N, CA, C and O atoms as a Maestro MAE file, in Angstrom:
{
 s_m_m2io_version
 :::
 2.0.0
}

f_m_ct {
 s_m_title
 :::
 protein
 m_atom[248] {
  # First column is atom index #
  i_m_mmod_type
  r_m_x_coord
  r_m_y_coord
  r_m_z_coord
  i_m_residue_number
  s_m_chain_name
  s_m_pdb_residue_name
  s_m_pdb_atom_name
  i_m_atomic_number
  :::
  1 25 -24.169 20.118 -18.700 1 A "MET " " N  " 7
  2 3 -22.759 20.514 -19.095 1 A "MET " " CA " 6
  3 2 -22.831 20.256 -20.612 1 A "MET " " C  " 6
  4 15 -23.004 19.148 -21.120 1 A "MET " " O  " 8
  5 25 -22.636 21.720 -21.437 2 A "MET " " N  " 7
  6 3 -21.977 22.056 -22.505 2 A "MET " " CA " 6
  7 2 -20.341 21.080 -23.195 2 A "MET " " C  " 6
  8 15 -19.401 20.989 -22.406 2 A "MET " " O  " 8
  9 25 -20.256 20.733 -23.981 3 A "GLN " " N  " 7
  10 3 -18.877 19.618 -24.705 3 A "GLN " " CA " 6
  11 2 -18.703 20.857 -25.219 3 A "GLN " " C  " 6
  12 15 -19.429 21.777 -25.596 3 A "GLN " " O  " 8
  13 25 -17.074 20.544 -25.099 4 A "ASN " " N  " 7
  14 3 -15.966 21.682 -24.779 4 A "ASN " " CA " 6
  15 2 -14.855 21.005 -25.688 4 A "ASN " " C  " 6
  16 15 -13.950 21.597 -26.277 4 A "ASN " " O  " 8
  17 25 -15.098 19.714 -25.681 5 A "VAL " " N  " 7
  18 3 -13.941 18.906 -26.355 5 A "VAL " " CA " 6
  19 2 -13.799 18.484 -26.979 5 A "VAL " " C  " 6
  20 15 -14.003 17.353 -26.539 5 A "VAL " " O  " 8
  21 25 -13.509 18.361 -28.060 6 A "GLY " " N  " 7
  22 3 -13.809 18.017 -30.776 6 A "GLY " " CA " 6
  23 2 -13.382 16.716 -30.627 6 A "GLY " " C  " 6
  24 15 -12.632 16.393 -29.707 6 A "GLY " " O  " 8
  25 25 -13.805 15.920 -31.475 7 A "SER " " N  " 7
  26 3 -13.858 14.746 -32.484 7 A "SER " " CA " 6
  27 2 -12.468 14.366 -32.029 7 A "SER " " C  " 6
  28 15 -12.011 13.254 -31.766 7 A "SER " " O  " 8
  29 25 -11.704 15.998 -31.989 8 A "VAL " " N  " 7
  30 3 -10.419 14.848 -32.602 8 A "VAL " " CA " 6
  31 2 -9.705 15.007 -31.535 8 A "VAL " " C  " 6
  32 15 -8.558 14.842 -31.950 8 A "VAL " " O  " 8
  33 25 -9.624 15.311 -29.956 9 A "ASP " " N  " 7
  34 3 -9.240 15.858 -28.937 9 A "ASP " " CA " 6
  35 2 -10.398 13.973 -28.480 9 A "ASP " " C  " 6
  36 15 -9.840 12.876 -28.454 9 A "ASP " " O  " 8
  37 25 -11.210 14.077 -28.333 10 A "ARG " " N  " 7
  38 3 -12.033 13.395 -28.323 10 A "ARG " " CA " 6
  39 2 -11.370 11.599 -28.280 10 A "ARG " " C  " 6
  40 15 -11.438 10.582 -27.590 10 A "ARG " " O  " 8
  41 25 -10.911 11.982 -29.192 11 A "ALA " " N  " 7
  42 3 -10.017 9.985 -30.323 11 A "ALA " " CA " 6
  43 2 -8.984 9.514 -29.131 11 A "ALA " " C  " 6
  44 15 -9.033 8.492 -28.446 11 A "ALA " " O  " 8
  45 25 -7.538 11.158 -29.098 12 A "ILE " " N  " 7
  46 3 -7.013 10.644 -28.794 12 A "ILE " " CA " 6
  47 2 -6.682 10.789 -27.029 12 A "ILE " " C  " 6
  48 15 -5.781 10.336 -26.324 12 A "ILE " " O  " 8
  49 25 -7.952 11.695 -26.726 13 A "ARG " " N  " 7
  50 3 -7.864 11.915 -24.730 13 A "ARG " " CA " 6
  51 2 -8.700 10.172 -25.097 13 A "ARG " " C  " 6
  52 15 -9.407 10.349 -24.105 13 A "ARG " " O  " 8
  53 25 -9.001 9.291 -25.430 14 A "ILE " " N  " 7
  54 3 -10.138 8.035 -25.601 14 A "ILE " " CA " 6
  55 2 -8.053 7.118 -25.739 14 A "ILE " " C  " 6
  56 15 -7.004 6.888 -25.138 14 A "ILE " " O  " 8
  57 25 -8.639 7.019 -26.735 15 A "ILE " " N  " 7
  58 3 -7.191 5.519 -27.645 15 A "ILE " " CA " 6
  59 2 -5.404 6.101 -26.110 15 A "ILE " " C  " 6
  60 15 -4.697 5.159 -25.753 15 A "ILE " " O  " 8
  61 25 -5.069 7.528 -25.542 16 A "ALA " " N  " 7
  62 3 -4.344 7.912 -24.620 16 A "ALA " " CA " 6
  63 2 -4.763 7.421 -23.277 16 A "ALA " " C  " 6
  64 15 -3.813 6.854 -22.738 16 A "ALA " " O  " 8
  65 25 -5.752 7.428 -22.596 17 A "GLY " " N  " 7
  66 3 -6.597 6.138 -21.775 17 A "GLY " " CA " 6
  67 2 -6.746 4.996 -21.617 17 A "GLY " " C  " 6
  68 15 -6.716 4.294 -20.606 17 A "GLY " " O  " 8
  69 25 -6.981 4.709 -23.066 18 A "LEU " " N  " 7
  70 3 -7.119 3.469 -22.610 18 A "LEU " " CA " 6
  71 2 -5.374 2.886 -22.870 18 A "LEU " " C  " 6
  72 15 -5.028 1.858 -22.286 18 A "LEU " " O  " 8
  73 25 -4.617 3.451 -23.552 19 A "ILE " " N  " 7
  74 3 -3.347 3.004 -22.877 19 A "ILE " " CA " 6
  75 2 -2.102 2.711 -21.718 19 A "ILE " " C  " 6
  76 15 -1.208 1.947 -21.355 19 A "ILE " " O  " 8
  77 25 -2.738 3.816 -21.497 20 A "LEU " " N  " 7
  78 3 -2.343 4.473 -20.253 20 A "LEU " " CA " 6
  79 2 -3.293 3.034 -18.881 20 A "LEU " " C  " 6
  80 15 -2.558 2.658 -17.968 20 A "LEU " " O  " 8
  81 25 -4.188 2.667 -18.900 21 A "ILE " " N  " 7
  82 3 -4.913 1.380 -17.810 21 A "ILE " " CA " 6
  83 2 -4.233 0.668 -18.365 21 A "ILE " " C  " 6
  84 15 -3.421 0.073 -17.656 21 A "ILE " " O  " 8
  85 25 -4.216 0.374 -19.859 22 A "GLY " " N  " 7
  86 3 -3.617 -1.183 -19.958 22 A "GLY " " CA " 6
  87 2 -2.110 -1.840 -19.587 22 A "GLY " " C  " 6
  88 15 -1.934 -2.993 -19.194 22 A "GLY " " O  " 8
  89 25 -0.591 -0.361 -19.910 23 A "LEU " " N  " 7
  90 3 -0.446 -0.787 -19.869 23 A "LEU " " CA " 6
  91 2 0.225 -1.256 -17.907 23 A "LEU " " C  " 6
  92 15 1.142 -1.944 -17.459 23 A "LEU " " O  " 8
  93 25 -1.165 -0.180 -17.154 24 A "ALA " " N  " 7
  94 3 -1.085 -0.522 -15.772 24 A "ALA " " CA " 6
  95 2 -1.212 -1.124 -15.484 24 A "ALA " " C  " 6
  96 15 -0.790 -1.251 -14.334 24 A "ALA " " O  " 8
  97 25 -2.042 -2.448 -16.184 25 A "ALA " " N  " 7
  98 3 -2.796 -3.731 -15.851 25 A "ALA " " CA " 6
  99 2 -1.890 -4.714 -16.173 25 A "ALA " " C  " 6
  100 15 -2.085 -5.791 -15.609 25 A "ALA " " O  " 8
  101 25 -0.704 -4.626 -17.122 26 A "THR " " N  " 7
  102 3 0.198 -5.464 -17.229 26 A "THR " " CA " 6
  103 2 1.120 -5.329 -16.881 26 A "THR " " C  " 6
  104 15 1.973 -6.216 -16.912 26 A "THR " " O  " 8
  105 25 1.396 -3.604 -16.188 27 A "GLY " " N  " 7
  106 3 2.088 -3.980 -15.214 27 A "GLY " " CA " 6
  107 2 3.998 -3.559 -15.521 27 A "GLY " " C  " 6
  108 15 5.068 -3.683 -14.925 27 A "GLY " " O  " 8
  109 25 3.272 -2.813 -17.337 28 A "LYS " " N  " 7
  110 3 4.563 -2.419 -17.813 28 A "LYS " " CA " 6
  111 2 5.421 -0.697 -17.381 28 A "LYS " " C  " 6
  112 15 6.552 -0.233 -17.526 28 A "LYS " " O  " 8
  113 25 4.084 -0.201 -16.798 29 A "ILE " " N  " 7
  114 3 4.521 1.467 -15.708 29 A "ILE " " CA " 6
  115 2 3.609 0.464 -13.656 29 A "ILE " " C  " 6
  116 15 3.209 -0.524 -13.042 29 A "ILE " " O  " 8
  117 25 3.873 1.787 -13.715 30 A "GLY " " N  " 7
  118 3 2.921 1.890 -12.296 30 A "GLY " " CA " 6
  119 2 1.656 1.908 -12.363 30 A "GLY " " C  " 6
  120 15 1.057 2.199 -13.398 30 A "GLY " " O  " 8
  121 25 1.078 1.594 -11.245 31 A "VAL " " N  " 7
  122 3 0.290 1.912 -11.012 31 A "VAL " " CA " 6
  123 2 -0.285 3.166 -11.461 31 A "VAL " " C  " 6
  124 15 -1.310 3.179 -12.143 31 A "VAL " " O  " 8
  125 25 0.454 4.439 -11.039 32 A "TRP " " N  " 7
  126 3 -0.306 5.869 -12.270 32 A "TRP " " CA " 6
  127 2 -0.060 5.247 -13.304 32 A "TRP " " C  " 6
  128 15 0.224 4.224 -12.680 32 A "TRP " " O  " 8
  129 25 0.068 4.988 -14.210 33 A "GLY " " N  " 7
  130 3 -1.250 4.439 -14.786 33 A "GLY " " CA " 6
  131 2 -2.201 4.071 -14.939 33 A "GLY " " C  " 6
  132 15 -2.710 3.799 -16.026 33 A "GLY " " O  " 8
  133 25 -2.839 3.940 -13.509 34 A "TYR " " N  " 7
  134 3 -4.114 4.629 -13.827 34 A "TYR " " CA " 6
  135 2 -4.567 6.372 -13.475 34 A "TYR " " C  " 6
  136 15 -5.459 7.107 -13.050 34 A "TYR " " O  " 8
  137 25 -4.166 6.357 -13.636 35 A "ILE " " N  " 7
  138 3 -4.375 8.039 -13.934 35 A "ILE " " CA " 6
  139 2 -4.951 8.387 -15.121 35 A "ILE " " C  " 6
  140 15 -5.844 9.232 -15.049 35 A "ILE " " O  " 8
  141 25 -4.428 7.581 -17.120 36 A "GLY " " N  " 7
  142 3 -5.537 6.868 -17.747 36 A "GLY " " CA " 6
  143 2 -7.024 6.869 -17.926 36 A "GLY " " C  " 6
  144 15 -7.608 6.806 -19.008 36 A "GLY " " O  " 8
  145 25 -7.671 6.962 -16.508 37 A "VAL " " N  " 7
  146 3 -9.666 6.742 -16.281 37 A "VAL " " CA " 6
  147 2 -9.205 8.460 -16.386 37 A "VAL " " C  " 6
  148 15 -9.818 8.528 -17.451 37 A "VAL " " O  " 8
  149 25 -8.703 9.785 -16.222 38 A "VAL " " N  " 7
  150 3 -9.408 10.504 -15.878 38 A "VAL " " CA " 6
  151 2 -9.365 11.214 -17.651 38 A "VAL " " C  " 6
  152 15 -10.210 12.021 -18.040 38 A "VAL " " O  " 8
  153 25 -8.201 10.695 -18.533 39 A "PRO " " N  " 7
  154 3 -8.495 11.767 -20.230 39 A "PRO " " CA " 6
  155 2 -9.661 10.353 -20.385 39 A "PRO " " C  " 6
  156 15 -10.614 10.714 -21.077 39 A "PRO " " O  " 8
  157 25 -9.765 9.260 -20.039 40 A "LEU " " N  " 7
  158 3 -10.551 8.009 -20.706 40 A "LEU " " CA " 6
  159 2 -12.150 8.559 -20.649 40 A "LEU " " C  " 6
  160 15 -13.019 8.723 -21.506 40 A "LEU " " O  " 8
  161 25 -12.097 8.702 -19.591 41 A "ALA " " N  " 7
  162 3 -13.522 10.218 -19.241 41 A "ALA " " CA " 6
  163 2 -14.137 10.891 -19.187 41 A "ALA " " C  " 6
  164 15 -15.313 10.541 -19.297 41 A "ALA " " O  " 8
  165 25 -13.899 12.085 -19.016 42 A "THR " " N  " 7
  166 3 -13.293 13.296 -20.554 42 A "THR " " CA " 6
  167 2 -13.577 13.168 -22.085 42 A "THR " " C  " 6
  168 15 -14.435 13.709 -22.783 42 A "THR " " O  " 8
  169 25 -12.436 12.149 -22.431 43 A "GLY " " N  " 7
  170 3 -12.535 11.678 -23.473 43 A "GLY " " CA " 6
  171 2 -14.602 11.053 -24.268 43 A "GLY " " C  " 6
  172 15 -15.305 11.446 -25.199 43 A "GLY " " O  " 8
  173 25 -14.710 10.195 -23.411 44 A "LEU " " N  " 7
  174 3 -16.442 10.070 -22.976 44 A "LEU " " CA " 6
  175 2 -17.031 10.549 -22.873 44 A "LEU " " C  " 6
  176 15 -18.146 10.283 -23.322 44 A "LEU " " O  " 8
  177 25 -16.648 12.157 -21.885 45 A "ILE " " N  " 7
  178 3 -18.297 12.720 -21.766 45 A "ILE " " CA " 6
  179 2 -17.896 13.338 -22.321 45 A "ILE " " C  " 6
  180 15 -18.930 13.931 -22.626 45 A "ILE " " O  " 8
  181 25 -16.605 14.210 -23.220 46 A "GLY " " N  " 7
  182 3 -16.894 14.999 -24.344 46 A "GLY " " CA " 6
  183 2 -16.571 16.331 -23.502 46 A "GLY " " C  " 6
  184 15 -16.197 17.294 -24.172 46 A "GLY " " O  " 8
  185 25 -16.663 16.482 -22.220 47 A "TRP " " N  " 7
  186 3 -16.648 18.007 -20.722 47 A "TRP " " CA " 6
  187 2 -14.855 18.027 -20.698 47 A "TRP " " C  " 6
  188 15 -13.969 17.185 -20.841 47 A "TRP " " O  " 8
  189 25 -14.922 19.384 -20.452 48 A "CYS " " N  " 7
  190 3 -13.296 18.698 -19.221 48 A "CYS " " CA " 6
  191 2 -13.735 20.187 -18.363 48 A "CYS " " C  " 6
  192 15 -14.560 21.055 -18.652 48 A "CYS " " O  " 8
  193 25 -12.895 20.063 -17.321 49 A "PRO " " N  " 7
  194 3 -13.096 20.949 -16.703 49 A "PRO " " CA " 6
  195 2 -12.070 21.905 -16.214 49 A "PRO " " C  " 6
  196 15 -12.327 22.904 -15.543 49 A "PRO " " O  " 8
  197 25 -10.614 21.438 -16.686 50 A "ALA " " N  " 7
  198 3 -9.813 21.974 -16.987 50 A "ALA " " CA " 6
  199 2 -10.404 23.204 -18.007 50 A "ALA " " C  " 6
  200 15 -10.862 24.290 -17.653 50 A "ALA " " O  " 8
  201 25 -10.245 22.688 -19.359 51 A "TYR " " N  " 7
  202 3 -10.656 24.064 -20.495 51 A "TYR " " CA " 6
  203 2 -11.749 24.916 -20.258 51 A "TYR " " C  " 6
  204 15 -12.149 25.802 -21.013 51 A "TYR " " O  " 8
  205 25 -12.364 24.486 -18.788 52 A "LEU " " N  " 7
  206 3 -13.021 25.721 -18.149 52 A "LEU " " CA " 6
  207 2 -12.786 26.868 -18.185 52 A "LEU " " C  " 6
  208 15 -13.524 27.645 -18.791 52 A "LEU " " O  " 8
  209 25 -11.435 27.353 -17.387 53 A "PRO " " N  " 7
  210 3 -10.583 28.806 -16.362 53 A "PRO " " CA " 6
  211 2 -9.979 29.314 -17.735 53 A "PRO " " C  " 6
  212 15 -9.918 30.502 -17.416 53 A "PRO " " O  " 8
  213 25 -9.647 29.296 -18.607 54 A "PHE " " N  " 7
  214 3 -8.788 29.397 -19.883 54 A "PHE " " CA " 6
  215 2 -10.437 29.327 -21.381 54 A "PHE " " C  " 6
  216 15 -10.496 30.160 -22.285 54 A "PHE " " O  " 8
  217 25 -11.105 28.599 -21.274 55 A "GLY " " N  " 7
  218 3 -11.991 29.054 -21.835 55 A "GLY " " CA " 6
  219 2 -11.880 28.729 -22.940 55 A "GLY " " C  " 6
  220 15 -12.236 29.324 -23.957 55 A "GLY " " O  " 8
  221 25 -11.099 27.225 -22.752 56 A "ILE " " N  " 7
  222 3 -10.891 26.982 -24.651 56 A "ILE " " CA " 6
  223 2 -11.903 25.494 -25.366 56 A "ILE " " C  " 6
  224 15 -12.214 24.419 -24.853 56 A "ILE " " O  " 8
  225 25 -12.156 26.043 -26.641 57 A "LYS " " N  " 7
  226 3 -13.219 24.108 -26.822 57 A "LYS " " CA " 6
  227 2 -12.262 24.422 -28.462 57 A "LYS " " C  " 6
  228 15 -11.654 25.238 -29.155 57 A "LYS " " O  " 8
  229 25 -12.818 22.849 -28.291 58 A "THR " " N  " 7
  230 3 -12.069 22.343 -29.485 58 A "THR " " CA " 6
  231 2 -12.769 22.121 -30.055 58 A "THR " " C  " 6
  232 15 -12.315 21.807 -31.155 58 A "THR " " O  " 8
  233 25 -14.042 22.057 -30.002 59 A "CYS " " N  " 7
  234 3 -15.680 21.940 -30.814 59 A "CYS " " CA " 6
  235 2 -16.050 23.228 -31.711 59 A "CYS " " C  " 6
  236 15 -15.851 24.425 -31.917 59 A "CYS " " O  " 8
  237 25 -16.750 22.045 -32.092 60 A "LYS " " N  " 7
  238 3 -17.004 23.880 -32.948 60 A "LYS " " CA " 6
  239 2 -18.124 24.060 -32.682 60 A "LYS " " C  " 6
  240 15 -17.695 23.248 -31.863 60 A "LYS " " O  " 8
  241 25 -19.425 24.332 -32.452 61 A "THR " " N  " 7
  242 3 -19.889 25.230 -31.373 61 A "THR " " CA " 6
  243 2 -20.870 25.579 -32.741 61 A "THR " " C  " 6
  244 15 -20.167 25.773 -33.733 61 A "THR " " O  " 8
  245 25 -22.329 25.700 -33.004 62 A "LYS " " N  " 7
  246 3 -23.148 25.845 -32.965 62 A "LYS " " CA " 6
  247 2 -23.878 27.382 -32.924 62 A "LYS " " C  " 6
  248 15 -25.104 27.481 -32.866 62 A "LYS " " O  " 8
  :::
 }
 m_bond[247] {
  # First column is bond index #
  i_m_from
  i_m_to
  i_m_order
  :::
  1 1 2 1
  2 2 3 1
  3 3 4 2
  4 3 5 1
  5 5 6 1
  6 6 7 1
  7 7 8 2
  8 7 9 1
  9 9 10 1
  10 10 11 1
  11 11 12 2
  12 11 13 1
  13 13 14 1
  14 14 15 1
  15 15 16 2
  16 15 17 1
  17 17 18 1
  18 18 19 1
  19 19 20 2
  20 19 21 1
  21 21 22 1
  22 22 23 1
  23 23 24 2
  24 23 25 1
  25 25 26 1
  26 26 27 1
  27 27 28 2
  28 27 29 1
  29 29 30 1
  30 30 31 1
  31 31 32 2
  32 31 33 1
  33 33 34 1
  34 34 35 1
  35 35 36 2
  36 35 37 1
  37 37 38 1
  38 38 39 1
  39 39 40 2
  40 39 41 1
  41 41 42 1
  42 42 43 1
  43 43 44 2
  44 43 45 1
  45 45 46 1
  46 46 47 1
  47 47 48 2
  48 47 49 1
  49 49 50 1
  50 50 51 1
  51 51 52 2
  52 51 53 1
  53 53 54 1
  54 54 55 1
  55 55 56 2
  56 55 57 1
  57 57 58 1
  58 58 59 1
  59 59 60 2
  60 59 61 1
  61 61 62 1
  62 62 63 1
  63 63 64 2
  64 63 65 1
  65 65 66 1
  66 66 67 1
  67 67 68 2
  68 67 69 1
  69 69 70 1
  70 70 71 1
  71 71 72 2
  72 71 73 1
  73 73 74 1
  74 74 75 1
  75 75 76 2
  76 75 77 1
  77 77 78 1
  78 78 79 1
  79 79 80 2
  80 79 81 1
  81 81 82 1
  82 82 83 1
  83 83 84 2
  84 83 85 1
  85 85 86 1
  86 86 87 1
  87 87 88 2
  88 87 89 1
  89 89 90 1
  90 90 91 1
  91 91 92 2
  92 91 93 1
  93 93 94 1
  94 94 95 1
  95 95 96 2
  96 95 97 1
  97 97 98 1
  98 98 99 1
  99 99 100 2
  100 99 101 1
  101 101 102 1
  102 102 103 1
  103 103 104 2
  104 103 105 1
  105 105 106 1
  106 106 107 1
  107 107 108 2
  108 107 109 1
  109 109 110 1
  110 110 111 1
  111 111 112 2
  112 111 113 1
  113 113 114 1
  114 114 115 1
  115 115 116 2
  116 115 117 1
  117 117 118 1
  118 118 119 1
  119 119 120 2
  120 119 121 1
  121 121 122 1
  122 122 123 1
  123 123 124 2
  124 123 125 1
  125 125 126 1
  126 126 127 1
  127 127 128 2
  128 127 129 1
  129 129 130 1
  130 130 131 1
  131 131 132 2
  132 131 133 1
  133 133 134 1
  134 134 135 1
  135 135 136 2
  136 135 137 1
  137 137 138 1
  138 138 139 1
  139 139 140 2
  140 139 141 1
  141 141 142 1
  142 142 143 1
  143 143 144 2
  144 143 145 1
  145 145 146 1
  146 146 147 1
  147 147 148 2
  148 147 149 1
  149 149 150 1
  150 150 151 1
  151 151 152 2
  152 151 153 1
  153 153 154 1
  154 154 155 1
  155 155 156 2
  156 155 157 1
  157 157 158 1
  158 158 159 1
  159 159 160 2
  160 159 161 1
  161 161 162 1
  162 162 163 1
  163 163 164 2
  164 163 165 1
  165 165 166 1
  166 166 167 1
  167 167 168 2
  168 167 169 1
  169 169 170 1
  170 170 171 1
  171 171 172 2
  172 171 173 1
  173 173 174 1
  174 174 175 1
  175 175 176 2
  176 175 177 1
  177 177 178 1
  178 178 179 1
  179 179 180 2
  180 179 181 1
  181 181 182 1
  182 182 183 1
  183 183 184 2
  184 183 185 1
  185 185 186 1
  186 186 187 1
  187 187 188 2
  188 187 189 1
  189 189 190 1
  190 190 191 1
  191 191 192 2
  192 191 193 1
  193 193 194 1
  194 194 195 1
  195 195 196 2
  196 195 197 1
  197 197 198 1
  198 198 199 1
  199 199 200 2
  200 199 201 1
  201 201 202 1
  202 202 203 1
  203 203 204 2
  204 203 205 1
  205 205 206 1
  206 206 207 1
  207 207 208 2
  208 207 209 1
  209 209 210 1
  210 210 211 1
  211 211 212 2
  212 211 213 1
  213 213 214 1
  214 214 215 1
  215 215 216 2
  216 215 217 1
  217 217 218 1
  218 218 219 1
  219 219 220 2
  220 219 221 1
  221 221 222 1
  222 222 223 1
  223 223 224 2
  224 223 225 1
  225 225 226 1
  226 226 227 1
  227 227 228 2
  228 227 229 1
  229 229 230 1
  230 230 231 1
  231 231 232 2
  232 231 233 1
  233 233 234 1
  234 234 235 1
  235 235 236 2
  236 235 237 1
  237 237 238 1
  238 238 239 1
  239 239 240 2
  240 239 241 1
  241 241 242 1
  242 242 243 1
  243 243 244 2
  244 243 245 1
  245 245 246 1
  246 246 247 1
  247 247 248 2
  :::
 }
}
């Protein structure tokens, strides 16, 4: 898999994912907060399958 998520995009995804999971774990929001696993995973991996059909890449290519 080639990376298609840039560094700023990755940081935003990781932070948003952690916030959502944290809010769900503390009961501030419902179990739907665990959907934060998706942006967290795509941020850690650096690859987003939703970008493929649109040809989007937020990372610099060499």
